[in-house]
N, C-alpha and C positions, 0 to 999 in steps of 0.2 A: 450333229443332225438332230432333227426333231423326232420326238417319241411321245405317243399318247399313253398316259398311265392312269389306270383305274386305281386311284389312291385308296379308296374305301367305297362301300356301296353308296351310290348317288353322286360321286365326284370323280370326274375325269380331268386331268391336268396335262398340259403340253409342257414338256421340259426339253432342254438342250443337253445332249449327251455326246460323248466322243463317238467317232465313227467306229464300226466294228473292228475287232482285233484282226490281225493278219490271218488269212484263211489257211486251213490245213490242206494236205495233199488231196483229200477226198471231198473237199468242200467247195461250195459255189456261193458267190456273193451276188445277191439280187438287189437291184434298185426297185423298191416296191412302188407300183403304180396304183393299184386298187386293192382295197380291203372291204370285204362284205361284213355287215353286222348280222350276226347270227342270233337265233332265239336263245341259245345258251349264253351268249354275251349279255343279252338283256336280263336273263335270270341272274347273272353275276352282278350286273349293274345294280339290281335291287337287293342283292345279298340273299337271294332265294334259290340259288342252284343247289340241289341236294348233294352233289358230288364235287363241287368246285367252290372253295371259300378262301382262296389264298389272295391276300392283299398286302401291299400294292401289286398290281399285275398289268403288264403290257399285253393287251388282248390281240386278237387278230389271228384266226386260223383258216380263214377263207381269203386267199390273196393271189394276185398275179403280179409278176415282176419281170424286169429285164436283167439278163445275166450281164454283169459288168466285169467279173473276174472268176477264174476257175483255178483250183489246185492242180498240181502237176500230174496227178493220177486220174483226173476226171476225163472221161471220154464221151459221156452222154450229151453234154452241153458245151457251148462255147460262147464267148462274149457276143452280145447283140441278139441272142435268141430269147424267146419268152419262156417262162417256166412258172410252175407252182410246186408244191410239195405236200405230202401227207404230214399232218401235224403230230401224229402220235409217236411217242417214244416207248419202246418195248424192251423187255429184259432179254428175250431170246432163249431163256432156259426153263421157264415154268412149263407145266404140262400143256397149257393152251398154246403157247408159242411153239413148242416142239411138235404139236400136231398141225401147225399151220394156221391156227386161229389167233394170230397175234393181235387182232383187233380187240380181243377180250383178255389180253395179257393180265396176269394176276398183279403185275406191278406197273400197270399202264399209267403213263403221264401224257398229257395233251398240251402242246405248246399253246400259250395264250388262253388256257382254261385251267385245268388242274395240272399244272406243270410249269416249265420254264416260260420265259417271255415269248410272246408271239410277234406278228409281223406289222403291228400298228406303229410303224416307224419308217424312216426314209430308206434305210438299208437293213438287210436281214441275211443271215448266213443259213444255208441249208446243206445237208449232206447229200451226196450223189445217190445213195441207196433209197432215199425217200423222194427224190426229185422226179418231176413229171414234165416232159417236153410239151409245150403249147405251140401248135402250128402257127405260122405267120398269118394264116387266114382267120384266126380267132382274135378277138380283141382282149384287152386286159380285163375288161368287165367279165367276159366269158371265162377267162382264166380264173378269176376270183370266184366264179360260180361252180367250178369243177368240184370243189369240196362238197357242197350240198347235193350236187347232182350225183356224186358217188354214193351218198347216203341212199338216194332213191334206187340206184343200181343195185346196191347190196340188199336193201330191204326186200325188193321184189324178187331177188333170187332165193330168198329164204324159204319160199313156198314151192320151189320147183317150177314145173311147167304151168304157165298161166293160160295157155292156149284154150280157148273155148269156155273159160270160166267167167262168171260175173263177179265183179269186184266193187267194193265200197271203200272209199277213203274219207275219213273224217278229218276236216281241217284243210282249208284251201290257202294256207300260208305257203311259204317257199317249199318246205319239205313235202307237205301234202300234195301240192301241185306237181312237183317233180316225180313223186311216187306214182301219181295217177298217170302222168305222161309215160313213165316206164311201163306201167301196166298195159296201157294201150299199145305201146311199141312191142311189148312181149307177146301180143296176140290175144289179150283178154277179149271175151265176146262183147261185154258191155262194162263200162266203168262209170260209176257215179261218185261225185265228190260233194261233200256237204260242208256248210259253214253257216255262220250267222250274219255274214256281211255280203251284200250283193256285189260290191266292188271286187272283192276277191274271187267271187264266182264268175264275174265277167272276165277277169284275167284268165281264169281256168278255161273258159270257152275259147278265148283267144289262143290258148295253147293247145287246142284240139280236144278238150274234154267236154263233150257236148252235153252230157247228162249231169245236171247240177241240182242241188236242193238247198234252199235257205230254211233251216230248221226253226227260225223264228216265225216263218210263215206257213210251214207245212210239217206235219208230224213225220217222224222218221219212218214209221211203218207205212204211211201213205206214199211217201217218196219212193220207198222200195217197191211197192206195188205198182206205182206209175211207171217206173223205169224198167223193172225186171218182170213184171207180171207174175205169173205163177211159178216162174223159174227160181225166184229168190236169188240170193248171192252165196257164193261158196268161199270167198276169200275177202278179208277185210284188213285194212291198215289203219291203225289209230295214231294220228299224227298231231293231236292237240294236247294230250296229257291231262284230260279232265275226266272226272268220274262218269258224268252223264254219257259221254261219247263211248266209253268202254262198255258201260252197261247196255247201251243200245246195240252195239256190235255183237256182244256175246249173246244177247237175247234174240238177235235177229238173224245171225248167220245160220246157214243150213246145218242140220245135224251132221256131225263128222267134219265140219268145215274148219277153217283156220283164221285166226285173228293174230296179226303181227303188231307188236307194240313198238312204236318209234318215239312217241311223245315223251317229254320229260315231265314227270309228276312232282309238283312241289309238295303235294300231300298224297300219301299212299292211298290208292283206291281200294274199295271193297269189292271182292269178287265172290259170286255165289259158286263155291267149289262143287256143291252138290249138283247144280245145274250143269256145270262144266263136265263132270264125270258122267252124268246121266245121258248127255248128248254127245259124248265122246269128242269134244271139241279140242282143237290144237291151239294153244296160245303160245306164241313164240316171241322171243325178244329179238331185236335187231340193233346191233351196236356198231355205229360208224361204218367202216368199210375196210377193204384190203386193197393192196396195190392194183390188182386186176380190175377193181371197181373204178379206180381213177382212170385207168387206161380206157376202159369201156366208156366212161363218161366223156372223155376227150373225143373218142371215135364217134360216138353217137351225136354229140353236138356238132362235130365237123360234117357229119352226114345230113344234118338238119332234122334228125329224128326227135331231138329234145330242143325245145325253144326256151330261150333265156330272156330275151329283151322285154317281153311284157311284164316279167316279174320285177325288173329293176325300176322302182317307182320314184326314188329320190336320191340326190347326191349331196354330199357335204365334203368340205375340205378337211385335211388333217387337223387344222386349227379349230375346226368346228365339231370335233368329235363329241364333246359334251352336248353340244346343241343337237346333234343327231339323236342322242338318247332322249333328250327332252321332247324332240319332235315326235319320236316314236310313241312316247308316253301320252302325248296330246292328240295324236292322229293314228291310233292303233288300227282303225278301220281302213285307212287309206295307205298306210305304209306296209309294203310287202318286203321287198329286198332293198334295204338302204345301203348305198355304196359310198365308201370314203375314198375321195380322190387324193391320194398321197402325193402323186406327181402329175402335174398338168399334162 
């Protein structure tokens, strides 16, 4: 079978490898149909991911596939069904795992990133305990989108009830867009998303996020005033991983408000801790997701609460995996979610 391997930063090669080993009693063999290219994948491609620097690496932690075989103890899935799976591998015995926060396991490994190989290949084995059923009504593209959607589900639950609150999201890429969609669906009063690219803001509007701001054309403070008036905003999600975005959110959020950090920072940002303390701000991290976030993601996509199709902007075949990265490099303003078609 074919497998895409990130040999070193800047080089993806396609190689032929044997089919996966015989599956165990609790395992499922997937024929991979679609793999999404994630921002973390791009960081790894450039050798700039702060927490993932293992090469060579078979990437792919956003995927949808068809069940072709199941182990004798598997009851969740059967051949012919669609599925995806959570990519994180956890120890189960550290303090975080024991209290149910296995997404921040002290020994966390992530398939296709900081851990074993991922799903950028024609066939891939998953265990039943991390598997997620994809309804027949959803496409393989939507199945591959469940992973980033679960990121949005988890991040927006970090702040508790959003009902009636004004929310700002910085960054209208895939994650920022999905976080904003969840904020709307969770009852936020108004949600504004910012970016520097009109095309991404147009996609956000297609997904139901009506308040947008291009910060190349409008100052952040002016955009906040235009959208929220004197009410300001109480919650913010930083989804780009750049200093300027974090500085504006901390400086602009209401006293006592909350800023959630989702973006991956290549360079550690500077935070005015005195300002943070004086205004009693809450700055929270958000790390990936848990299984219930995956299930909620599937449910809300099935109900039409979360839109995916406007986000998928370009397709490449498995043989064109390297070309996909070069395309993203040359067309960063136009590429939002790039999808790899592993199986036609």
